C-alpha positions in Angstrom: 136.0 109.7 101.3 136.0 109.0 97.6 132.4 108.1 96.6 133.4 106.1 93.5 134.3 102.8 95.3 131.1 102.8 97.2 129.1 103.3 94.1 130.9 100.5 92.4 130.3 98.2 95.4 126.6 99.1 95.4 126.4 98.2 91.7 128.3 94.9 92.3 126.0 94.0 95.2 122.7 94.9 93.6 121.7 91.2 93.5 122.1 91.0 97.3 119.6 92.0 100.1 120.6 92.7 103.6 117.8 91.4 105.9 117.6 92.9 109.4 115.2 91.7 112.1 114.2 94.9 114.0 112.7 95.2 117.5 113.0 98.4 119.5 116.4 99.6 118.3 115.6 103.3 117.8 118.8 104.4 119.5 121.1 102.7 116.9 119.3 101.5 113.8 119.7 104.7 111.9 123.5 104.4 112.2 123.4 100.7 111.3 121.5 101.5 108.1 123.7 104.4 107.1 126.7 102.2 107.6 125.3 99.6 105.2 123.9 101.7 102.3 127.2 102.9 100.8 128.0 99.2 100.1 124.6 97.5 99.8 121.8 99.1 97.7 119.2 96.7 99.0 118.5 96.8 102.8 115.2 95.7 104.3 114.2 95.9 108.0 111.5 93.6 109.3 110.0 95.7 112.1 108.8 93.0 114.5 106.2 95.0 116.5 108.5 97.8 117.7 107.0 100.4 120.0 109.7 103.0 119.8 109.6 104.2 116.2 112.5 102.0 115.0 110.8 101.3 111.7 110.3 104.9 110.8 114.0 105.7 111.7 115.2 102.7 109.6 113.1 103.8 106.6 114.3 107.4 106.9 117.9 106.2 106.9 117.4 104.4 103.6 116.0 100.9 104.4 113.0 99.3 102.9 110.5 98.5 105.7 108.2 95.5 106.3 106.1 95.6 109.5 104.8 92.9 111.7 101.8 94.4 113.7 102.8 92.4 116.7 106.1 90.8 117.9 106.4 87.4 116.4 110.1 86.7 117.2 113.4 86.9 115.4 112.9 83.7 113.5 109.6 84.9 112.0 111.2 88.3 111.1 114.0 86.5 109.3 111.5 84.3 107.4 109.5 87.3 106.3 112.8 89.0 105.2 113.9 85.9 103.2 110.6 85.7 101.4 110.6 89.4 100.7 114.1 89.2 99.2 113.4 86.1 97.1 110.3 87.7 95.7 112.5 90.6 94.5 115.0 88.3 92.7 117.7 88.3 95.3 120.7 86.1 94.5 122.1 86.4 98.0 120.8 87.5 101.4 123.0 88.8 104.2 121.5 88.5 107.6 122.6 91.4 109.8 121.7 92.3 113.4 120.1 95.6 114.2 122.0 96.5 117.4 125.3 97.5 115.8 127.3 94.4 116.8 128.3 93.4 113.2 130.8 95.1 110.9 129.7 96.0 107.4 133.3 95.2 106.2 132.9 91.6 107.4 129.5 91.3 105.6 131.0 92.6 102.3 134.0 90.2 102.6 131.7 87.2 103.2 129.6 88.1 100.2 132.6 88.4 98.0 133.8 85.0 99.2 130.5 83.4 98.4 130.8 84.7 94.9 134.4 83.8 94.2 134.3 80.3 95.8 130.8 79.4 94.6 129.6 78.9 98.2 125.9 78.7 99.0 126.4 79.7 102.7 129.1 81.6 104.5 128.7 81.6 108.3 130.4 84.4 110.3 132.5 83.1 113.2 133.8 85.2 116.1 136.1 82.3 117.2 138.3 82.0 114.1 140.5 85.0 115.1 141.1 87.0 118.2 139.3 90.3 117.4 136.2 89.5 119.5 136.4 89.6 123.3 133.3 87.8 124.6 134.7 87.1 128.1 135.6 83.7 129.5 132.1 82.6 130.8 130.3 83.7 127.7 132.9 82.0 125.5 132.4 78.7 127.4 128.6 78.9 127.1 128.8 79.7 123.3 131.3 77.0 122.7 129.1 74.5 124.5 126.2 75.6 122.3 128.3 75.0 119.2 129.2 71.5 120.4 125.5 70.7 121.0 124.5 72.1 117.6 127.2 70.2 115.8 126.0 66.9 117.4 122.5 67.4 115.8 123.3 69.0 112.4 125.2 68.2 109.3 127.6 71.1 109.7 130.8 71.5 111.7 130.9 75.1 112.8 133.0 77.0 115.4 130.2 79.6 116.0 126.7 78.3 115.4 124.8 81.3 116.8 126.3 84.2 114.9 123.7 86.4 113.2 126.0 87.4 110.4 125.5 85.0 107.4 125.4 85.1 103.6 122.9 82.7 102.1 122.5 82.1 98.3 119.1 81.9 96.8 119.1 78.1 96.2 119.8 77.5 99.9 117.5 80.3 101.0 114.5 78.8 99.2 114.7 75.7 101.4 114.6 77.5 104.7 111.3 77.6 106.6 111.8 78.9 110.1 109.2 78.1 112.7 111.1 78.5 115.9 110.9 81.6 118.0 113.3 83.0 120.7 116.9 81.9 120.2 116.1 78.4 118.9 115.8 79.7 115.3 119.6 80.1 115.3 119.9 76.3 115.5 117.0 75.7 113.2 118.5 77.7 110.4 121.8 75.7 110.7 119.9 72.4 110.7 118.0 73.4 107.6 121.0 74.8 105.7 123.0 71.6 106.6 120.3 69.5 105.1 120.7 71.2 101.7 124.1 69.6 101.2 125.2 72.8 99.5 128.8 74.0 99.9 129.5 76.3 102.9 132.4 77.9 104.8 133.0 79.9 107.9 134.6 83.4 107.8 136.3 85.2 110.6 134.3 88.2 111.8 134.3 90.6 114.7 131.3 90.9 117.1 131.3 94.2 118.8 130.1 93.9 122.5 129.2 97.5 123.3 127.3 98.4 126.5 124.2 98.9 124.3 124.4 95.5 122.6 124.9 93.7 125.9 121.9 95.5 127.4 119.9 94.5 124.3 120.6 90.8 124.5 124.3 90.0 124.1 124.8 89.4 127.8 125.9 86.2 129.4 122.3 85.5 130.4 121.3 85.6 126.7 124.0 83.0 125.9 122.7 80.8 128.7 119.2 81.1 127.1 120.6 79.9 123.8 122.0 76.8 125.5 118.7 76.2 127.4 116.7 76.4 124.1 119.1 73.9 122.5 118.6 71.4 125.4 114.8 71.6 125.7 113.9 71.9 122.0 
């Protein structure tokens, strides 16, 4: 591989921070970080009370590390990451999952689109092309969650609970996440919608490996998203 393009991308993206909530992902987090660092010079993992050494592995692979002494939930980890990035002058934040389900290429394309089209938010959507294969039942549950979310927000999305997003600093400064479990996914959409800032969706691929399914991308997890939406 020619290293020059990667170096150029890192320089281009030095105003962006990749924020990764991290909880017990020792098996894969090193590879996730090593996949990001050729393109993104700033990667921070929020180790949310991991007990398997995930934080040390992430740091050794090249990420900055912020540690929650106890598990506070993914929403709290994201909020900590947002504040960390803003304090360091981030123009953009890319939210990225720790379990290997997101593609670095999609993140880079979304960031480029935010720049070129002057967008404050770019949401990743697994339903805008046919690369992602979630299975029929999971697709039905996720589509139902989208419908419920769109009823209660100022956005019109095709995939409301995709963890891959690009958020500009003016939108980021107005996010204050307080929900735990999966409800934070709707909370962030609500808060971003209220900004009135320009947004778009970008086709992305979500990779459903045996590992990511075991870590929370199962059908049961999708049902939990829907339950959180109904009872919140």
